[in-house]
N, C-alpha and C positions, 0 to 999 in steps of 0.2 A: 687384790688378794683372791686367790682361787679356792673354791670349795672342792674337797676331795670326794669323789663319788666311787662307791664300791662297785666292782664288776662281778661280785660273787652272787648277786641276787637279782632276779628278774622282777620288776615291780608288778607286772601283770599277774605273775604266778603267785606272788605274796598276797595280792588283793583277792585272788580267787580262793586261796587257802583260808584267808580270814573269813570271807563270805561263806565258805563251806562250813566252817566251824560254827558260825552264828546260826546258819540254817539248820545244822544238825541238832544244836541245842534246843531250838524251838520245836522241831519235829519230835524230838525225844520226849518232850513233856506232854505232847498231845497225840502224836501218832507214832508210837514207838515201833510199830510193825511195818511202817512205810520207809522206804529208802529215801534218804535225803537227796534232794536235787540241788545242783549248783545253779545259782541265778546267773543271768548274763552279766558280764562285767565289761564295761567300756572304759578304756584308759585313753585319756586325751592329753597330748603334750601341751605344755604352756605355749600360748601363741607368741610368735616372734614379733617384737616391737622394734622396727628398724631404727628409729631415731633415739630411743631411750637406752641408756647404759645403767646397769645396776652397780657396777664395780669400776674402780679405777685400775688401770694397768700399772700404776705406781705402787711398788711393793712396800713403800714407806707408810701407806695407809693400812691401818690394822682392821678396819671394818668396811662393810659395804657403804656406798655413798649415802644411803638413807640414814646411816648412823655415824657419819663423819661430821664433826663439829666445826665446819667452816663451809664457805660457799665454793663448790667445785662444779663446773659445768663441763660436760663431755660432749664434744661435737663429733659425731661419728661420720665415717666416710659415706654412709648411705645418704645422709642429709646433704653433704657437699655435692654428691653426684647428682641428686635431684635438682639442686639449685644451679648446677653448671658452674661451680666454683673451682678455680684452678690455683689461685695464689693464697698464701697464708693470710695476707692482709684482708682479702675478701672473706676467708673463712672466719676470721675474728669478728666480722660484722654480725655474726649470729649471737654474740654476747654483748649486752649493753655495758656502758662504762668504759669502753676502749675507744681512743681517738688516734688518728694517724697524723704524723708530723712531716713537714717538708724540709726544714733545715735552717741553717744560720744565714742571715744577711742575704748576699746575692748568690749563695751557693746552695747546693742540694745535698742533703744527707743521702748516703747510699744504703740500699737494703731496707729491711723491715724496721721501721722506726715508729714507735707508738707509745702512748701513755695509758695507764690503767688506774682507775680510781684516783686520778690526780697526780700520779707520780710516773716518771719515765720508767718504762719496763723493757726498753730495746735490748738490754743486755741480760734479760732474764728469760732467754729462750733455751730450752732443754730438749734433747732427743733421747728418749728412753731413760730419763732421769739423770742425764749427764749434760753439763753445760755445753751449748753450741756457740761457737764463735764465728765471726765473719760478717762483713757488711754486704750481705747478699739478699736478693729477693727470693723467698723460698716458694717452691711449688708443693702441692699436696699429693702428687702422683704416687708417692711411696708411703703414705700415711694411713694407718688404720683408724686413727682418731686424733683429735686435738683436745687436750685437757687444759682447761683454764682454771687455775687455782688462785683464788683471790684472798687478799689480806697478807700482812707480813709473814714471810715464810722462811725466816732465818734458820729455824730448826730443821726444815726440809732440805734446803739447798745451800745455806750458808750466806755469805756476805752479799749485800746489795739488794735484798728482796724486800723493798719498802712497801710494795703493793701487791705482791704475788708473782706468779711466774706462769709461763706457757710450756707445757710438756707435750712434745710431739712423739706419738707412738708409731714405730716403724712396722711395716708389713713383714711378717716372718713366715717361713714354711710351716705347713700343718699337714696332718694326715687326711683331712677332709676338705682341703681347699679346692676351689673351682678356678678354671681358666676364664679370663675376662680380657676383652680388648675393646678399644673405642677408636673411632675415626670421626673427626669433626671439622666442620668448615663454618666460618662466621664472617660477619661484616668486617671491613678493613682488611680483607684478604687473610684472615686468621686461619691457619691450618694446624690441627693438633691431632696427634695419635698417641695412644698409650697401650701398653700390654701388661698384663698381670698373669703370669704363668706359674702354676703350682703343680709339681709332678712328684708323686710318691715313688720311691725306689726301695723295693723290698718292704719289710713290715714296719720298720722304725725310722726310715730315712726319707727325707723329702728335700727337694730343691725348689727355689722360687726365683723368678726374674721379673722385676718391674722396670719398665723403660718408658721414656717420654721423648717425643720429638715435637717441637713447636716452632712455628715461624709465622710472623704476622706483624701488621702495623697496629697503631693505636688509633681508635676511632676519632675522627675530626682533629688529628694532630699531624701536621706536615712533618715529614722526614723521620718521625719517631717510630722505631720498630724494635722487635725483640726476637731473639732466637735462643732456643734452649734445647740442648740434647743431654739427657741424663739417663743413667742406668744404675740399677741397684740389685746385684745378684746376692743370693744367700743360700745356705745349706744348713740343714739341721739333722743331728744324729740322736738316736735314742728316744724318739717321740713315742709317747704312750708308756714309757718306762720310767724308772726312778732316777735315771741319770741322763741328762740332756745337754747337748752342746750345739750352740748356734754360731755360725760364722757368717757375717754379713758385712756388706760395704755399700757405699753410695758415691757416685761420681757425677758431678755436675759441670757442664760447660755452657756458658752463656756468652752471647755476642750481641750486645744491645746498643741502641742509640739512646743515650740518656735524655731526659726531658727536663729542661731548665725552667719550664713554666712560662707564664705571660705576665706583663705588668698589670697592676691593679687600677690603672688610670680609667676613669669613667665609672667605676664601681662604687656602690654605696660605702660611704665612709672614707673614700680616697681624699687625701689632702696633701697638697704640696706647699711647704713653707717657702717663702722667698729665699733665694740663695744670697749669701753675703760673701764678700771677698775679704779675707783676712788682711789687715786687722780691723776692718770695719765691723761695727756691731749693728748698724741700721741699714736695711736694704735700700738700694737706690730705687728711683721710680721705674727704671727699666727692669730691675729684678722683681719688683712687685708686680709689674704688668705681666711678666713672663709667668709668674706663679698663678696669676688669675686666669691666663689663657689655658694653662695645663689643667687647672681645677675644673674648667668648663669643658675639657676635652671629652670625647666619646670613648667607648670601649674599643679595644683592639679585637680583631677577628680571633676567635678561639683556636683557629687552625694555625695561627702565626707561629713560626719557629725562629727563635732568635739565636740559635746556635750556628755551628759550622758543619760543613760536610765531613770534617775530620774529627768531630766529637765521637767518642766511643766509650764503651764499657765492656771489658772482658773479664769474665769470672771463671776461675778454676777452683773447684771445691771437691776434696776427697776425704772420705771417712771410712775407717776400717774398724770393725768391732768383733770381739769374741766374747760370748756369754756362756757360762757353764752353770748348770743347775743340778743339784742332787737332793733327793728326798731322803733324809736320814730316817724319818718315821712318817706315818701317814699325816702327821700334823707339823712336821718340821722340815724346812727346806733351806739349804744353804746355796748362795749364788756368788759368782765372781764374774765381773764384767770389766774388760779392758778395751780401751779405745784410743786410737790415734787419728787426729784430724788436722788437715791443713787447707787453708783457703787463701787464694790470692785474688785481689781486685785491682785492676789497672783501669783508671777511669779519667777521662777528660770531659768536662762539662762547662757550658757557658751559662753564666748568671746575668740577669737583667738588673740594671741599676738606674741612674738618674736620667730624667727626661729633659731635653733642651728644646725650647720653643722660641726661636729668635724672631719669628714673624707670625702674623695672624693666620697664615696658610698652614693648616695642620698637616698637609702632605709633605711639608719640609721638616717637620719635627723629627728629632733623632733620640736615640736611646743608647746610653753607654753600656758597655758589657764588661764583665769580669771573667777570668778564666781560672778554673780550679782543676788541679790534678791530684789524684790519689793513687798511690801505688803501695799497697798494704798487704802484709802477710800476717795471718792469724794462725796460731798453732796450739794444739792441745794434746796432752797425754794424760790419761786417767786410768786408775785401777781402783775398783770398788768391790769390796767383799761385804755381803749382807747375810743376815739370818732372819727367817720368819718362823715363828713357832706359836703353838697354843698349848697352854699348860694350866694346871690348877695349883693354887696356893691357898691353904686353909679353907678350901671349899669354894674359892672364888676363881672364876675363869679369867685367864690372862691371855690377851692376844698381843704378841710382842714382835717388834721389828727393830733390828739394830745393825750397825755396820761400821766399817772403816773406809775412808776414802783418801787417796793420795792423788794430787793433781798438779800438773805443770801447765801454765798458760803463758803465751807470749803474743805480742803484737809489735810488728816492725813496720814503720812508715818512713818512706823516703821524704827528704825535704826538697821543695821546689820553689823557684822564684819566677817573678814576672816583670819586675820594674826595671831591671838593669842595675848592676852593681859590681864592685870589685871585691872579691873574697879571696883571701890568701894569695893575693897577687894575680888572680885570674879575673879578667873582665868579662862580665856577662852582658849581652845586649838585651835591652828591654824588648819584650814581645809586642807585636803590633795588634791592637784590638780596635779597629775602626768602628765608629758608632753605626748602629743599625737604623734604618728608617723605621720610625715607630709603628706606622700602620702598614708598611709594605717591606718587611725585612727580606734579605737575600741570603740564603744559606751558602751561596757560592763565595761570600766574602771570605778572604783569607785571614784567619785568626791564628795567632801564635800559640804554640803548645808550651806550657810552663817548663822551664829547664831545671834539671836536677843539679843540686849543689852538694858535692861530696863533703861529708863531715857533718851535715845537718840532719842526719837520720835520727829518728827516735826509736829506741829499742826498750820496750817495757815488758817485764815478765813477773809473774806471780807464782809462787809455790804454796801449796796448801796441804796440810795434814789434818784430818778431821775424824772424830768419832761421834756417832749419833745413836740414839735409842728412843723408841716409842712404845708405849704400853697402854692398852685399854683393859680395864678391869670391869667385869660384869658383877656389880654388887648384888643385884637381884635381876629378875626377868625384866624389870622396868627401869632400873637405874644403872648407868655406866659412868665411869670417870676415866679420863685419859690424860696423859702427860707425855711430852717429848722434849728432847734437848739435843743440841749439837754443840760440841766444843771443838774449835778449830784454831790452828795456828797458821797465820799467813805471813808471807814475806814478799813484799813488792819492791822491785828495783827498776829504776829508769835511768838510762844513759842517753844523752842527746847532745847536740851541738847547736849553740846559739850564735848567730852572726852579731858581732859587736858593732853598734852604730853610735852616732854622736848622742843619741837620746838615751841609750841604755848602758853607756860605758861605765857610769858610776856603779852599776851593779856587778861589773866584772873588772875590778882593779888589777892592773898589770897586763891587761890585754888591749892591744891597739885596735883602733877602728879598722874594720875590714877583716879582722881575724875571726876565728871561730873559738869560742870559749865553751868548755864542757859545762853542761847543766844537767838537771835531773834531780835524783835523790833516792831515798829508800824509806820504807815504812814497814814495821813488823809489829805484830800484836797478837794477843789471844782473845778470841771472841766466844762468848757463851750465849747462844740464843735458845729460847725455850717457848713452849706453848702448853696450855692445859685447857681442859674443858670438862663439862658435866652435861650428861644427856639423860632425858627422861622420855620413856616410851609409853604414852597413854594407850597405844594400841600397837599391834605388831607391824602395822603398815604406816606408822608415823613416829616422829620424834620431835622433841623440843630441846634446844641446847643453848648453852652459854659458853663462850671461849675467850681466851686471852692469849696473845702471841706477841713476840718481839723479833726484831731483826736489827742488823748493824750494816752501815755502809761506810767502810773506811776510805781514806783518801786514795785516789787512783783506782777505785773499784771497777769503774766502767771500762777504762782503756789502758790501765797500768801506767799512765803518764803522770808522774809526779812533778810538782813545781815548787819553787822556793818563794813565790809571791805570797806575802803575809796574809792577805785576805782571800786567797783562793782556796776553795774546798779541797783541791787536790794537793795542798801543801802537806807533805808527809809528817810534819810536826803536829798537825791538828788531830783532835779526837775523832773517832768514827761518829757519824750521825747515828742516832738511835730512833727506831720506830716502834711504837706500841699500838696494839689494835685490840679493841673489844668488840665482840659480835654476839648478838642474840638472834636466834633463828629457829625456824621450824621447817620440816620436810615431810611430805606425805606421798605415798603411792596410792593412787585412786583408780577406780574403774577396773577392778580385778588386777591391780598392779601394772596396768598398761600406761598410766599417766602419772608423771611425777610433778608435783608442784612444791615450790619452796619460797620462803620469805626470810629476809635477814635485814636487820638494822645494825649499823656498825659505826665506829669512830676510830680513825687512824690519825696518829700524830707523829710527825717526824721532827726531831729536836737536834740541836747542835749544828745548825746551819750557820755559815759565816755571815756576819752582819757588822754594823758599827753601832757602838753604844752612844749615849748622850754626850760623851766627851769626844766623839768622833774617832774613837779607837777601835780597831778590829777586834771582834769578840764572837764566840760561837753561841749566840743567843737567839738566832732566828729559828722559827718553827713554821711548819705547814700542818694545818689541821683539816681533815676531810671527814665529814659525817654524811651518812647516806642510808638509803633504803633500796633493796634490790628484790625483785619478784621474778621468778622463773617458772615456766611450765613447758614440759617436753614429753612427748609420747603419742598415744593414740586416744582419740575420743570414741571412735568405733573401730571395727575391724578394718575399715577401708579409709578412715579419716585420720591423718597424722597432723601433729601440731608441734611447733617450736616457737616459743615466745618469751620475751623478757623485757623488763623496764627497770631503769635505775634513776634514782634521785640523789644528786650529790650537792653538798654545800661545802665549798673549798675556800679556806682563808689562809693568808700568809700573816704571821704574827711576828712582831719585833724584827722586821726585816727592813734594813735601809742600807744604802750605799753612799759613799762620799768620794768626791773627786777633788784631790788636792790641787789639781791644775785649774779647775773652774771654781772651786769652792762651793759646788752645788751638792746638796744632800737630796737623795731620791728615796722616797718611802714606797715600799711594795706592800700592797694589801690584798692581792688576788693571786690566783693560780692559773697559769696559761692552759689553754686547750682542755678545759674541764667544764663541760656543759652541765647546766642544772638538771636537765632531763635527757635521757636517751632511751630508745626503745627499738626492739626488733621483733618481727613477726613473720613466720612462714607457715602456711597451711596447704594441704593437698588432699585430694579425694580420688579414689580409684573406682572406675565404673566400666564394666564390659570391656576390659582390656585397655581402656584409656585411663590416664592419670592427669588430672587438672590441678595445677598448683599456682600459688601466688603469695606474695608477701610484700612487706614494706619495712622500712627502717626510718626512724626519726632521730635527728641529731639536733639538740638545742644549740643556742648561741655559744660559740667558743671565743673566749676573750683572748686577744693578743695583748692589749693594753691592760696591765695589772698594777701599774703605779698610780700614785695620786697625781693625775695630770688631766687637763681638760680634753676629753675625747673629741671635741669639735675641731680642735686644731692638731690632732694627732692622726697620722696616716693609717687608714684601715684598722681601726681599733679592735675589730672582731670579725669572726666568720658568722654569717647569718645562719639561723636555723633552717633546716630543710627536711622534706619528706621525699623519699624515692621509693618507687614501687617496681617490682619485677613480676614476671609471669612465666609459666611453664606448661607445656602440654606434651604428653608422651603416649605412645601406643605400642603395646607388646604385640608384635607381629606373630611371634610364636615363642616357645620357651627358650630359644636360642638367640632371638633378635629383638631388640627394643629400640625404637626411634624416639628421640626427644628434641624438642625445640625450646630453647630458653631465650626469653626476651628480657633484656635488662633496661631499667629506666623507661618503662613503657609509655610514660607521659612526657618523655623528653625534657625533664626538669633540668634547667641549667643551675648548677650549684657549685660552690667552692668546696672542694674536698680538703685541700691543705693550703695554708698561708705561711709564708716564711716569717721568721721572728722580726724582721725589719718592717713588715707590712707592705712591701713594694711589689711582691710577686706572688702569684697564686697558681695552683694547678686545679683545673676544673674536674669535676666528677665525670664519670663515663656517660656520654649521651645515650640516646636510644640506640640499641645495638642488639645483635642476636648471634646465637650459635646453634647450628643443627648438628646433632651427634647421633651416630649409630653405635649401639652397644651390642657386643657379641659375647655370649656365654657358651662355653664348650668344655 
């Protein structure tokens, strides 16, 4: 929310007039015959605090961040620039309580995949308050700031917001913008160049161009590389006036070699159970011996690449936006924003699977590989109209925001096969995936590319119509109450084709084996999400608050893919999951408002998850409960000393969750939550001295559990990711006002740590080793 500043009065002139009046009054009482003299008046502007934000760019917030009754962390571009951060996943390491995921089984999830406060938040990414679709890895080149809003946010953004959302704020033209460019070179032959040009045209018009070119390998990873060329042009009309129009777009082209990771053999917690041959239930002596050999095996080289030279990832993402703003009065603004976006990801990646050790010679051990292909289109069309105003009712000040939103989202995924089969009379040959040598893989191995099967595409789409309103009432100078709600109607439809096999034929009566049966479904409902809070201000620079919020996650909310499986959460006949959150917190601006510190305790509970009751019947009785504490500090300790720090304590439990297999008769009880560390913390601090800036920081990630069922961890493969601490450092020198040189060193102690582990426990991706980037920054 922006404050309106009058242009009619000069603050220095007013101060001088007031001082003159006071001086004249005093002299008149004692020296009436002497002329009053004006005292010297010094007017000092408030110091700039590069890392600290006082307000959110989200116009749904009706108060400054200090008086917002929930945890909101703003990560500004200045902090990311000093840290040498380029990707969104790296930017989010500045906030505790977020973890990064790798994917299912032998395959890799594409794009930004992460959890927040114990719940998956990969589909809760927004750009300027509008949902962003696409399984892509995002760069920060066109971001003004990253806003992390924690706690259920159904009232803010609608369905699916169980733990909060990430709002990316785009760079837009301004009348006082500066030109900025960077050129950087780093280890692993990384080359990066960016440009940020802002040009004023006339008195009220400006254009801006942000662009990125990147090419480079990944440190200590054979064959893995990334290329990214992106451009974001924009133009704004009416700047400085009551009516403003922004037209802007972003276009991303990536050509990457995806990283399937390395096997977990030799690492702490690795365990290989003896293989059995169906229908045998007891392993033979040879199978037991093989498992013992593998369990005693050593680690593989972290540089090993188990994919093929023909693995690839190509991304095309385009987004066009028009935003109109008009100030009806000095305290009332109406906005309309329209956006169309489309993203295509075409990706072939190799996953690592089972290890074979037929002899005692480890040089002969092999590793089986799987192939995954994704060819997916995401599309979104949105129109949002909103109103922000301040008014009095019965002497009480109201800060109000409300609006209407209409949205169309779709996701289309092609169907692929690998095993060889006959479908609708067409015979497909199984692709060849020869095993790799475990300790010496060869990327020249010829691996097959999964083949497309016409008729097996999945086409999911959701339409949404919503109305929302938020109001904060100042009861007194010290007390505020607020409330917000969002009412939305959604309609999700999925059409797909399923190949009928001998094992699923009973589910598709009338369809022959080898044919394609239509599948999918539809779901439609009305959702009412709300939040409320009360805030007390013991001082103008502090607040204490309590809040309550809800959200709903309906079937197919993440990928619009509905199913008819009875115990699947994406079954359209099921009720939406409901999330409730209670938060108590306090926020303070200290050191002349240059440092913000905050603390919050919270409890989030997600209900109506699919489970099985005591009669082994499917029922929506499962719950996930996360309680926690979060502490944050960001700003300046002195004029030359900046700080950004945070720590989160989480206690996550799964309640009344169990699954049942009719085939094996086994019931599995789940009592934990994956990828949710008890503690996580982040710290960055830097100091400026004689043109130099010295900075450094560290991040701590507690143990992340993969094994969350009631099972003996000693005989379960890689049950968790070990805790780790990673430290970074930076030194910069301002050559002159137009040139700054900066060296960032990442993981300065070369700590080897597991960044992500797949759900099956067989494959990891290691964190970045010691590496660096030297960047020249030009301001003109």
